[in-house]
GUKOL-391654 format. One record per residue (C-alpha): x, y, z; chain. Coordinates in steps of 0.2 Angstrom, whole numbers, plus 5000, padded with zeros to 4 digits. Last residue first. Layout:
# residues N
X|Y|Z|A
...
***
This chain:
# residues 1004
4681|5188|4973|A
4679|5172|4964|A
4662|5162|4964|A
4663|5144|4961|A
4649|5130|4961|A
4650|5113|4959|A
4645|5098|4950|A
4629|5095|4942|A
4635|5109|4931|A
4650|5116|4932|A
4646|5133|4936|A
4660|5149|4940|A
4653|5163|4944|A
4665|5178|4941|A
4673|5194|4949|A
4661|5192|4962|A
4654|5209|4970|A
4661|5214|4987|A
4649|5216|5001|A
4658|5203|5015|A
4657|5190|5000|A
4655|5177|5014|A
4640|5183|5023|A
4633|5187|5006|A
4634|5167|5004|A
4627|5162|5020|A
4611|5171|5016|A
4610|5164|4999|A
4602|5177|4983|A
4618|5177|4978|A
4618|5159|4974|A
4601|5161|4967|A
4603|5175|4957|A
4620|5167|4948|A
4611|5149|4946|A
4597|5158|4934|A
4610|5168|4924|A
4619|5152|4923|A
4604|5143|4916|A
4594|5130|4927|A
4590|5114|4921|A
4599|5105|4934|A
4586|5114|4947|A
4596|5119|4962|A
4600|5113|4979|A
4609|5125|4989|A
4625|5120|5001|A
4639|5133|5009|A
4655|5139|5011|A
4666|5126|5004|A
4684|5136|4999|A
4691|5138|4982|A
4687|5157|4982|A
4671|5158|4989|A
4661|5137|4985|A
4644|5132|4985|A
4643|5114|4985|A
4629|5111|4973|A
4613|5102|4979|A
4607|5095|4962|A
4588|5096|4955|A
4579|5086|4943|A
4586|5067|4946|A
4577|5055|4936|A
4569|5041|4949|A
4550|5043|4945|A
4556|5043|4926|A
4560|5024|4931|A
4545|5017|4934|A
4545|5004|4948|A
4536|4989|4946|A
4526|4983|4961|A
4520|4967|4965|A
4502|4962|4958|A
4489|4959|4972|A
4484|4940|4977|A
4493|4943|4995|A
4489|4960|4998|A
4468|4954|4998|A
4453|4957|4986|A
4449|4974|4984|A
4457|4993|4993|A
4448|4999|5005|A
4464|5005|5014|A
4460|4997|5031|A
4458|4982|5021|A
4478|4983|5015|A
4481|4988|5030|A
4475|4973|5038|A
4487|4963|5024|A
4501|4973|5025|A
4501|4966|5046|A
4501|4948|5041|A
4510|4945|5026|A
4526|4955|5032|A
4539|4950|5023|A
4530|4944|5006|A
4516|4958|5009|A
4529|4972|5011|A
4529|4979|4992|A
4512|4977|4993|A
4510|4987|5007|A
4522|5000|5001|A
4512|5001|4982|A
4495|5005|4996|A
4505|5018|5005|A
4510|5028|4989|A
4491|5026|4984|A
4485|5032|5000|A
4496|5048|4999|A
4509|5052|5013|A
4505|5070|5022|A
4519|5082|5032|A
4535|5069|5024|A
4549|5064|5036|A
4539|5048|5039|A
4542|5044|5019|A
4560|5047|5023|A
4559|5034|5039|A
4549|5021|5028|A
4560|5023|5014|A
4576|5018|5024|A
4568|5005|5034|A
4563|4996|5020|A
4579|4996|5012|A
4586|4989|5029|A
4576|4975|5028|A
4579|4970|5009|A
4597|4970|5011|A
4595|4955|5022|A
4583|4948|5008|A
4598|4946|4994|A
4590|4931|4987|A
4597|4940|4969|A
4577|4941|4962|A
4574|4947|4980|A
4586|4960|4980|A
4582|4966|4960|A
4564|4967|4966|A
4567|4978|4982|A
4579|4991|4976|A
4568|4994|4960|A
4551|4996|4972|A
4560|5006|4985|A
4568|5019|4974|A
4550|5019|4966|A
4542|5025|4983|A
4555|5037|4987|A
4555|5044|4972|A
4535|5045|4973|A
4537|5053|4989|A
4544|5070|4983|A
4535|5068|4967|A
4519|5070|4976|A
4505|5056|4977|A
4490|5060|4971|A
4476|5063|4984|A
4467|5052|4996|A
4477|5058|5010|A
4485|5049|5026|A
4485|5053|5042|A
4469|5040|5048|A
4463|5044|5065|A
4468|5030|5077|A
4472|5042|5091|A
4490|5040|5090|A
4490|5043|5072|A
4487|5031|5059|A
4494|5026|5040|A
4512|5031|5042|A
4510|5026|5062|A
4512|5007|5057|A
4528|5011|5048|A
4535|5019|5061|A
4528|5004|5074|A
4534|4990|5062|A
4551|4998|5061|A
4552|4999|5080|A
4550|4982|5080|A
4564|4978|5069|A
4577|4989|5081|A
4570|4979|5094|A
4573|4964|5088|A
4594|4969|5086|A
4598|4964|5103|A
4589|4947|5102|A
4605|4938|5097|A
4606|4922|5086|A
4621|4918|5081|A
4625|4919|5063|A
4630|4905|5049|A
4630|4910|5032|A
4620|4906|5016|A
4604|4916|5021|A
4613|4934|5021|A
4613|4943|5038|A
4604|4944|5053|A
4589|4953|5045|A
4581|4940|5038|A
4577|4932|5054|A
4571|4953|5060|A
4558|4952|5047|A
4549|4934|5052|A
4550|4938|5070|A
4543|4957|5066|A
4531|4949|5058|A
4526|4936|5067|A
4523|4946|5082|A
4537|4954|5096|A
4533|4945|5112|A
4521|4931|5110|A
4533|4927|5092|A
4547|4927|5102|A
4541|4917|5116|A
4531|4904|5100|A
4549|4905|5091|A
4557|4894|5107|A
4574|4899|5112|A
4588|4885|5111|A
4603|4885|5122|A
4602|4873|5135|A
4616|4864|5124|A
4607|4847|5127|A
4593|4857|5117|A
4604|4863|5104|A
4608|4879|5093|A
4624|4877|5089|A
4639|4886|5097|A
4640|4903|5099|A
4651|4905|5119|A
4647|4915|5134|A
4653|4915|5152|A
4641|4920|5164|A
4640|4933|5177|A
4635|4931|5197|A
4629|4946|5203|A
4634|4956|5220|A
4642|4970|5213|A
4657|4964|5220|A
4657|4948|5208|A
4648|4933|5215|A
4654|4917|5219|A
4639|4904|5220|A
4635|4892|5231|A
4626|4876|5227|A
4615|4869|5237|A
4599|4867|5225|A
4608|4868|5210|A
4605|4850|5205|A
4587|4852|5211|A
4584|4864|5195|A
4569|4875|5197|A
4571|4884|5213|A
4590|4885|5212|A
4590|4892|5195|A
4578|4904|5203|A
4588|4908|5215|A
4604|4912|5205|A
4597|4922|5194|A
4613|4924|5182|A
4618|4939|5176|A
4626|4937|5156|A
4615|4951|5149|A
4600|4939|5158|A
4603|4923|5162|A
4590|4909|5170|A
4582|4909|5155|A
4600|4904|5145|A
4598|4884|5152|A
4616|4882|5160|A
4629|4873|5152|A
4647|4868|5164|A
4662|4878|5160|A
4671|4872|5144|A
4668|4856|5138|A
4663|4838|5142|A
4672|4835|5158|A
4672|4850|5167|A
4681|4865|5163|A
4692|4877|5169|A
4698|4869|5182|A
4701|4878|5199|A
4712|4869|5210|A
4711|4868|5228|A
4723|4864|5241|A
4713|4868|5257|A
4717|4872|5272|A
4706|4867|5288|A
4708|4874|5304|A
4695|4871|5315|A
4692|4856|5306|A
4705|4847|5316|A
4695|4844|5328|A
4682|4833|5321|A
4694|4825|5310|A
4696|4808|5321|A
4675|4804|5321|A
4664|4816|5314|A
4650|4820|5327|A
4642|4835|5321|A
4643|4853|5330|A
4660|4858|5318|A
4652|4849|5303|A
4643|4858|5292|A
4647|4877|5296|A
4664|4874|5300|A
4665|4867|5283|A
4655|4880|5273|A
4666|4894|5281|A
4684|4883|5280|A
4678|4885|5260|A
4673|4899|5260|A
4688|4908|5269|A
4699|4897|5257|A
4690|4902|5240|A
4691|4921|5247|A
4710|4920|5252|A
4714|4910|5232|A
4705|4926|5223|A
4721|4938|5224|A
4734|4921|5220|A
4750|4926|5225|A
4745|4916|5238|A
4742|4901|5230|A
4761|4898|5226|A
4761|4879|5230|A
4748|4875|5219|A
4749|4889|5204|A
4734|4904|5202|A
4738|4919|5194|A
4730|4920|5176|A
4715|4905|5181|A
4709|4914|5197|A
4709|4931|5189|A
4697|4924|5174|A
4686|4912|5187|A
4685|4929|5196|A
4679|4939|5180|A
4669|4922|5176|A
4658|4919|5193|A
4663|4904|5203|A
4654|4890|5206|A
4657|4879|5223|A
4646|4863|5223|A
4641|4858|5241|A
4659|4851|5252|A
4658|4833|5256|A
4667|4826|5272|A
4663|4808|5277|A
4676|4800|5263|A
4674|4796|5248|A
4689|4808|5242|A
4705|4807|5253|A
4705|4819|5269|A
4724|4820|5268|A
4729|4824|5286|A
4741|4837|5292|A
4727|4848|5299|A
4713|4843|5287|A
4719|4845|5271|A
4707|4844|5255|A
4711|4840|5239|A
4708|4840|5219|A
4695|4852|5224|A
4688|4856|5207|A
4680|4872|5205|A
4662|4875|5192|A
4662|4888|5181|A
4644|4894|5173|A
4641|4894|5157|A
4630|4901|5141|A
4626|4896|5127|A
4623|4908|5113|A
4614|4898|5098|A
4618|4897|5080|A
4609|4901|5066|A
4614|4888|5053|A
4617|4894|5036|A
4603|4891|5023|A
4609|4880|5008|A
4602|4886|4994|A
4599|4874|4979|A
4593|4879|4962|A
4587|4864|4949|A
4581|4852|4961|A
4575|4836|4955|A
4588|4831|4942|A
4583|4821|4926|A
4565|4829|4922|A
4552|4818|4915|A
4545|4808|4928|A
4539|4788|4928|A
4544|4784|4911|A
4556|4769|4920|A
4573|4780|4916|A
4565|4795|4923|A
4560|4784|4939|A
4578|4782|4940|A
4586|4797|4937|A
4573|4804|4951|A
4578|4790|4963|A
4597|4795|4960|A
4594|4814|4965|A
4586|4809|4979|A
4598|4799|4986|A
4611|4811|4983|A
4602|4825|4990|A
4597|4814|5007|A
4612|4808|5009|A
4629|4817|5002|A
4624|4834|5003|A
4612|4834|5017|A
4622|4843|5029|A
4623|4858|5018|A
4606|4862|5027|A
4591|4866|5018|A
4580|4876|5002|A
4577|4870|4986|A
4571|4884|4972|A
4563|4877|4956|A
4561|4859|4961|A
4557|4850|4945|A
4544|4847|4931|A
4527|4855|4940|A
4519|4854|4923|A
4529|4836|4918|A
4523|4828|4936|A
4505|4832|4931|A
4507|4825|4914|A
4515|4810|4919|A
4503|4807|4935|A
4512|4807|4952|A
4517|4795|4963|A
4502|4783|4955|A
4487|4774|4958|A
4481|4781|4974|A
4482|4800|4970|A
4480|4813|4985|A
4496|4821|4984|A
4498|4827|4967|A
4513|4837|4966|A
4518|4836|4982|A
4522|4819|4981|A
4537|4822|4968|A
4547|4831|4983|A
4544|4818|4994|A
4554|4805|4981|A
4570|4803|4994|A
4564|4808|5008|A
4550|4793|5011|A
4567|4781|5009|A
4578|4790|5018|A
4574|4786|5034|A
4579|4768|5032|A
4567|4753|5025|A
4563|4739|5036|A
4568|4724|5040|A
4558|4709|5043|A
4557|4701|5028|A
4541|4691|5028|A
4541|4672|5031|A
4536|4659|5020|A
4532|4641|5028|A
4515|4643|5038|A
4509|4654|5022|A
4510|4673|5015|A
4505|4679|5032|A
4519|4671|5041|A
4528|4686|5047|A
4511|4694|5051|A
4504|4678|5063|A
4522|4679|5071|A
4524|4697|5075|A
4542|4694|5086|A
4551|4696|5069|A
4545|4715|5069|A
4555|4718|5082|A
4570|4719|5069|A
4582|4705|5070|A
4601|4704|5072|A
4599|4696|5088|A
4596|4708|5101|A
4578|4710|5098|A
4580|4729|5098|A
4565|4736|5111|A
4548|4739|5099|A
4539|4727|5112|A
4521|4719|5110|A
4522|4722|5091|A
4507|4728|5081|A
4509|4725|5063|A
4518|4738|5049|A
4505|4739|5035|A
4510|4730|5016|A
4502|4744|5006|A
4501|4739|4994|A
4493|4722|4989|A
4490|4728|4971|A
4506|4728|4968|A
4507|4711|4972|A
4521|4706|4988|A
4537|4703|4979|A
4545|4683|4981|A
4561|4679|4987|A
4568|4661|4986|A
4572|4653|5003|A
4567|4635|5002|A
4553|4638|5012|A
4548|4653|5003|A
4553|4670|5007|A
4545|4688|5007|A
4547|4705|5001|A
4536|4721|5000|A
4549|4727|5013|A
4541|4735|5028|A
4542|4755|5029|A
4550|4761|5046|A
4547|4763|5063|A
4552|4743|5069|A
4570|4744|5068|A
4584|4731|5059|A
4587|4744|5046|A
4591|4739|5029|A
4596|4750|5013|A
4614|4752|5012|A
4618|4762|4997|A
4632|4755|4985|A
4650|4763|4988|A
4654|4779|4982|A
4673|4778|4977|A
4671|4778|4960|A
4684|4767|4947|A
4686|4770|4930|A
4696|4754|4922|A
4712|4750|4915|A
4714|4728|4914|A
4724|4716|4923|A
4730|4699|4925|A
4726|4694|4904|A
4745|4693|4900|A
4739|4707|4887|A
4727|4717|4898|A
4741|4717|4909|A
4754|4721|4898|A
4743|4736|4888|A
4740|4744|4906|A
4757|4744|4908|A
4762|4753|4894|A
4749|4765|4894|A
4754|4769|4910|A
4773|4770|4909|A
4772|4783|4895|A
4760|4796|4904|A
4772|4795|4917|A
4789|4794|4910|A
4798|4780|4902|A
4816|4776|4908|A
4812|4761|4915|A
4796|4754|4911|A
4801|4736|4906|A
4810|4733|4924|A
4805|4748|4936|A
4820|4751|4948|A
4822|4766|4941|A
4806|4777|4931|A
4810|4793|4922|A
4804|4812|4932|A
4790|4817|4938|A
4777|4808|4944|A
4781|4813|4962|A
4771|4802|4976|A
4787|4805|4987|A
4788|4796|5005|A
4796|4802|5019|A
4815|4802|5028|A
4823|4789|5019|A
4814|4794|5002|A
4824|4811|5003|A
4818|4813|4984|A
4810|4806|4971|A
4814|4812|4952|A
4826|4797|4947|A
4808|4786|4949|A
4804|4771|4959|A
4813|4768|4973|A
4809|4754|4983|A
4807|4754|5003|A
4808|4739|5011|A
4801|4735|5024|A
4805|4736|5045|A
4787|4733|5052|A
4785|4751|5057|A
4796|4759|5042|A
4786|4751|5030|A
4770|4756|5037|A
4775|4774|5038|A
4780|4773|5022|A
4762|4763|5016|A
4754|4780|5026|A
4766|4791|5017|A
4762|4785|4998|A
4777|4786|4986|A
4792|4779|4993|A
4780|4765|5003|A
4772|4757|4986|A
4757|4744|4997|A
4746|4737|4986|A
4730|4739|4993|A
4716|4726|4997|A
4696|4728|5000|A
4691|4728|4982|A
4688|4747|4983|A
4680|4753|4996|A
4668|4739|5009|A
4681|4729|5015|A
4691|4744|5024|A
4708|4747|5023|A
4716|4759|5036|A
4713|4743|5050|A
4728|4734|5043|A
4729|4717|5038|A
4745|4709|5029|A
4750|4701|5015|A
4771|4697|5013|A
4777|4701|4993|A
4784|4687|4983|A
4795|4691|4970|A
4785|4685|4953|A
4792|4698|4943|A
4779|4703|4933|A
4762|4700|4943|A
4771|4702|4961|A
4766|4686|4968|A
4756|4687|4982|A
4762|4679|5002|A
4752|4675|5017|A
4760|4675|5034|A
4744|4687|5041|A
4756|4699|5046|A
4747|4712|5055|A
4744|4730|5057|A
4744|4747|5066|A
4753|4762|5064|A
4746|4777|5076|A
4744|4794|5075|A
4732|4791|5060|A
4714|4786|5065|A
4706|4798|5053|A
4701|4781|5040|A
4698|4768|5055|A
4687|4781|5064|A
4676|4786|5049|A
4673|4767|5047|A
4670|4763|5064|A
4681|4754|5077|A
4677|4738|5086|A
4679|4728|5071|A
4697|4732|5071|A
4701|4726|5088|A
4693|4709|5084|A
4702|4707|5066|A
4718|4710|5078|A
4716|4696|5089|A
4713|4685|5077|A
4728|4690|5068|A
4735|4689|5083|A
4730|4670|5086|A
4731|4664|5068|A
4749|4672|5066|A
4758|4654|5068|A
4743|4644|5060|A
4745|4652|5043|A
4733|4665|5039|A
4725|4664|5020|A
4708|4656|5024|A
4705|4667|5037|A
4707|4682|5029|A
4700|4678|5013|A
4683|4686|5014|A
4692|4703|5017|A
4685|4710|5037|A
4703|4713|5042|A
4704|4722|5027|A
4719|4719|5015|A
4737|4726|5014|A
4751|4720|5003|A
4770|4723|5004|A
4785|4727|4995|A
4777|4738|4979|A
4790|4750|4970|A
4788|4739|4954|A
4769|4743|4955|A
4772|4763|4954|A
4767|4767|4937|A
4747|4758|4940|A
4745|4774|4954|A
4725|4776|4953|A
4724|4756|4959|A
4711|4744|4961|A
4718|4728|4968|A
4711|4708|4965|A
4720|4698|4977|A
4719|4680|4970|A
4713|4662|4975|A
4721|4645|4970|A
4732|4645|4984|A
4750|4642|4987|A
4756|4658|4984|A
4741|4669|4980|A
4742|4677|4963|A
4741|4696|4962|A
4727|4703|4951|A
4729|4722|4945|A
4714|4733|4942|A
4720|4749|4934|A
4719|4767|4936|A
4705|4782|4933|A
4698|4789|4947|A
4677|4797|4952|A
4676|4801|4970|A
4657|4799|4971|A
4660|4809|4987|A
4671|4819|4982|A
4659|4823|4968|A
4647|4827|4979|A
4656|4839|4992|A
4664|4848|4977|A
4644|4852|4972|A
4641|4858|4988|A
4655|4869|4988|A
4654|4876|4970|A
4635|4882|4973|A
4621|4875|4968|A
4612|4881|4949|A
4613|4861|4941|A
4617|4857|4923|A
4636|4851|4931|A
4630|4841|4944|A
4622|4831|4931|A
4638|4824|4926|A
4642|4817|4941|A
4626|4808|4944|A
4628|4801|4930|A
4644|4795|4929|A
4637|4787|4947|A
4621|4781|4943|A
4626|4763|4943|A
4635|4764|4958|A
4616|4769|4966|A
4615|4751|4967|A
4602|4750|4982|A
4606|4739|4996|A
4598|4725|5006|A
4606|4716|5019|A
4612|4701|5024|A
4622|4702|5040|A
4641|4705|5044|A
4644|4716|5059|A
4656|4730|5061|A
4654|4739|5077|A
4646|4755|5084|A
4644|4763|5101|A
4631|4775|5104|A
4630|4793|5104|A
4611|4794|5106|A
4606|4799|5088|A
4623|4803|5077|A
4630|4783|5083|A
4646|4782|5088|A
4666|4783|5079|A
4666|4803|5079|A
4650|4804|5071|A
4640|4791|5061|A
4624|4791|5054|A
4634|4798|5036|A
4641|4781|5038|A
4624|4772|5038|A
4617|4765|5053|A
4613|4746|5055|A
4601|4743|5072|A
4597|4738|5087|A
4598|4756|5093|A
4611|4750|5108|A
4618|4736|5098|A
4624|4748|5084|A
4630|4738|5069|A
4638|4746|5056|A
4639|4735|5043|A
4649|4721|5035|A
4640|4714|5021|A
4630|4698|5014|A
4621|4703|5000|A
4603|4707|4996|A
4600|4719|4978|A
4588|4734|4974|A
4596|4738|4956|A
4597|4721|4953|A
4614|4715|4945|A
4622|4703|4956|A
4606|4699|4963|A
4601|4691|4947|A
4617|4677|4952|A
4608|4675|4970|A
4590|4671|4962|A
4599|4659|4948|A
4606|4650|4961|A
4590|4649|4972|A
4581|4644|4954|A
4591|4630|4951|A
4603|4633|4937|A
4602|4623|4922|A
4595|4635|4911|A
4611|4648|4917|A
4620|4634|4912|A
4613|4633|4895|A
4615|4653|4890|A
4633|4650|4896|A
4642|4659|4914|A
4653|4674|4920|A
4654|4675|4939|A
4648|4691|4947|A
4663|4696|4959|A
4663|4714|4950|A
4645|4714|4957|A
4634|4722|4944|A
4632|4738|4931|A
4627|4729|4913|A
4636|4725|4898|A
4632|4707|4896|A
4642|4700|4881|A
4649|4686|4892|A
4631|4682|4902|A
4622|4670|4897|A
4619|4668|4879|A
4598|4664|4876|A
4592|4663|4894|A
4602|4674|4899|A
4599|4687|4888|A
4579|4683|4891|A
4585|4684|4911|A
4589|4701|4906|A
4575|4709|4897|A
4566|4702|4912|A
4577|4711|4925|A
4567|4730|4917|A
4579|4741|4910|A
4589|4757|4918|A
4596|4766|4909|A
4612|4771|4901|A
4611|4761|4885|A
4626|4751|4884|A
4629|4753|4904|A
4610|4742|4904|A
4607|4747|4925|A
4594|4733|4931|A
4576|4734|4935|A
4564|4724|4945|A
4570|4727|4964|A
4573|4745|4960|A
4553|4742|4955|A
4548|4733|4968|A
4556|4747|4980|A
4547|4762|4970|A
4531|4752|4974|A
4536|4751|4993|A
4537|4769|4991|A
4522|4771|4985|A
4512|4763|4997|A
4523|4772|5008|A
4513|4787|5004|A
4494|4780|5006|A
4499|4772|5024|A
4504|4788|5030|A
4522|4786|5037|A
4531|4799|5025|A
4520|4812|5028|A
4512|4822|5018|A
4501|4841|5018|A
4496|4845|5000|A
4478|4853|5008|A
4490|4862|5018|A
4495|4874|5004|A
4508|4883|5013|A
4509|4901|5013|A
4519|4904|5029|A
4511|4914|5042|A
4524|4911|5058|A
4510|4904|5068|A
4505|4894|5055|A
4522|4884|5056|A
4519|4882|5077|A
4503|4874|5074|A
4509|4862|5062|A
4524|4858|5074|A
4515|4854|5087|A
4502|4843|5076|A
4517|4836|5070|A
4523|4831|5087|A
4508|4825|5093|A
4506|4813|5076|A
4526|4806|5079|A
4517|4802|5097|A
4505|4791|5093|A
4511|4783|5077|A
4528|4779|5087|A
4516|4768|5097|A
4519|4772|5115|A
4528|4760|5128|A
4538|4775|5136|A
4554|4772|5133|A
4554|4760|5119|A
4542|4772|5110|A
4553|4787|5113|A
4568|4775|5104|A
4556|4771|5091|A
4551|4790|5087|A
4569|4794|5087|A
4574|4782|5075|A
4566|4785|5058|A
4549|4786|5050|A
4540|4805|5050|A
4547|4816|5038|A
4534|4828|5037|A
4525|4837|5025|A
4524|4857|5018|A
4521|4866|5000|A
4525|4878|4990|A
4518|4877|4973|A
4518|4895|4965|A
4509|4895|4949|A
4518|4911|4944|A
4511|4930|4942|A
4523|4941|4951|A
4513|4941|4966|A
4516|4923|4968|A
4533|4925|4965|A
4535|4936|4978|A
4524|4926|4990|A
4536|4910|4987|A
4551|4922|4988|A
4545|4927|5007|A
4541|4909|5010|A
4556|4904|5004|A
4568|4914|5016|A
4555|4911|5030|A
4555|4894|5030|A
4576|4893|5028|A
4577|4903|5043|A
4562|4895|5055|A
4572|4879|5060|A
4585|4892|5070|A
4572|4898|5080|A
4569|4881|5089|A
4552|4870|5082|A
4547|4856|5094|A
4556|4846|5106|A
4546|4829|5102|A
4553|4828|5084|A
4545|4831|5070|A
4558|4829|5057|A
4558|4843|5045|A
4554|4845|5027|A
4569|4851|5016|A
4560|4868|5009|A
4552|4868|4994|A
4550|4882|4981|A
4540|4877|4964|A
4536|4889|4949|A
4526|4887|4938|A
4520|4899|4923|A
4500|4900|4920|A
4490|4892|4907|A
4498|4874|4915|A
4486|4874|4929|A
4488|4863|4943|A
4480|4869|4956|A
4486|4878|4973|A
4478|4881|4988|A
4484|4896|4997|A
4469|4905|4999|A
4465|4892|5014|A
4450|4883|5008|A
4453|4865|5012|A
4465|4865|5027|A
4454|4879|5034|A
4466|4886|5049|A
4472|4901|5036|A
4454|4907|5032|A
4466|4921|5024|A
4453|4934|5032|A
4453|4925|5048|A
4473|4923|5048|A
4475|4942|5045|A
4462|4947|5060|A
4472|4935|5071|A
4489|4943|5067|A
4482|4960|5068|A
4476|4958|5086|A
4492|4949|5092|A
4502|4964|5083|A
4494|4979|5091|A
4501|4993|5083|A
4494|5007|5092|A
4482|5020|5088|A
***
């Protein structure tokens, strides 16, 4: 009876009612009488391409842990859903005209089908999708709560905005300790009451946790939307690679900075990797320093600067502000206006990431303005430079070239003073020295002081003279929350004729998306929603809806809570239900979300705790970052012809002579690159072959054709050629891995399937094969190295696929996809199957008590598997199973009870196979409901030992002897052994030395 995985897996699915969403055995109830364990995967965006083999790695890992905990008696919540709003679906809608909801649902069905094939123990009755009305009803509700709350620093929590308004009415904001915009104006209670409703609204925007303001944003014209910094890679949009520019727009933001300190402190309570925590700490970027005001010469305004090195203030020789700074136009003199405008425009074309990372060239532009040093009144010139960002700090820096290398380079370029400020600074003529050692010089009243003394003195002086103060600053910025696109959650916000904001009543939620004629960006900065006139004015002809939509992270910031109670239409989740599940015990996902999704989710969770909706401060207690499964890309190498000479005439590119694409096999390409140089081509062994081929191609194509003046010269074409090791985008040209086996390209199939290669010429090796190059890269559709899990399952089965993915290596390390090892895993399952049946399908196991030998093998395996799963070392579990099955296979027979325990042990890894075998053993219920085995240490006690036997100190043989054997027993056993007798040569031993449990030495 062979191991027929297709039949086995179908039988298992039927037993589980796996295709029945409501009756699945994996359906989970909220049961406070049982200990809970919440396992969560970062839910996927359902793209049209479906899953590739890299996606299920974390899912399989979490599924094994979930099944294990379930069998250990835990009430396990292991759900799945879909992050369904976002740009990809909208871009597809623009291209095809199909509504994003239709394509998204189709993609979800594909994903669901693929996930079911792999056999995950998801409770599909809890499936959620962020684009479902009932789901985003609550996302909109959470936004309203953020809008209607502020952060009180004294109580360190969010409070209703009505509480703040009451304080404003009575005493203004002079005594308020709230998180707010640094530029918030001070006012009395009387002044507040005199403000118009619009003025009051604008003031409250400085305090709300969800607020609106004008800001320079990353505008992507091609996508028609604003992008967050983490949505930009190498200066272009992550999605599509489109240019991004700076644009000032009215945007919604979330005041995540109010929670900066709690976000930092919370990291200490989490079981996350140090690397992940450090990424968040660096992003939050806490620093202690001082805020200093520099008075602008001949202006009422000041330049406020936050610095972590206030001790260097007497070394300031120039100021730098961001090109987008609000004061640039006001302070720029007429003399420098044109140059400043040009520089601002150039800087606006760069992303924040480009501007911060671009250090090859120092650029800047003088504005013509000066500030006065706060202590000395010395005039200091003001420049603009693109390395300063308006959205970070105050958008201005005090430049100290003797202590900062970037400032030093700037000073050198623009011939500005470099002032030494410490007697410990060295060689500042050649580079900056940022030492804090030594004592200060050229620094007025802090001369002779040490660093700590100087800082304390300076901050006291700043506060005394009211020109600055000590401050804790965070690098993290408030989170942009507006997107100018269609496929996202609509804001429950509308404006009246005076521009005053009103919120949609909670009982009117969800505010649904309207139908629109086109999903394309309007080009004006408005989303396609602006074209839905009836929807825009739904609250009256003189009103208008907010037409931006929420970003992708809106729905993904709280989805872990919705799984706890997905059918609750009144609340995001009932408090008692949330208090039971509390937070996620194990969260599995990629480290690329460290400063995006994970940070936003932690912020939302803390806010929801403040308003009494959740009980846990942190959403994800333990976090495992899955390593990337990398694809093995294959490359073909195209010859680049720099020039072709015909006779003595140079045939320029674009003439009638065209040469088909010529690809050279890797080994010949390597030889060519090693030996070929223009002008010395005859020393290259591949050159003559290429030359002859080129002549042949040209003669066959052109010799008998009318091609004008070159016709006769083509008889003796002599090419000058150069083989390029790479194309415009990287080494070689990616070719789909489906055309390559063992590095050999199926040329004919490639030519047949892909018209781009129809007329191509392939230069092969001596054996007639074309060998491709290889490189391990990210698995991606664009690199043609994607492996579909459906194909692997069809060929090997879901259980083999599950085990193989775990066998690739530790969960948190990157590893290349290489199917060479899958045959070993497939062989393991055949061996495991043969413990139960012979080739004719007859039962091999016996219904008798297990022998001591098989119990020892079994319980050794049980102990190791329990330990490894608890330590989340699932790759080593696979090898442990292989060892146990091999050892049991060597026994003459194996008992039913041993195989039953082995099925339970293997069930989390291979649920289909073990479920069917469990039935074959006539066991009750299902193996997925069985109790996970616990080892018995008594079965692991060693009763015998294989002694090395020495004769006169030389090792001659090994004999297994009971550890309880006496000296006399050992001597009898040893002297009866044939090998020992051979070396004794008939002599009587003088003595036999026994070292218990170690060695036997015979002296003759």
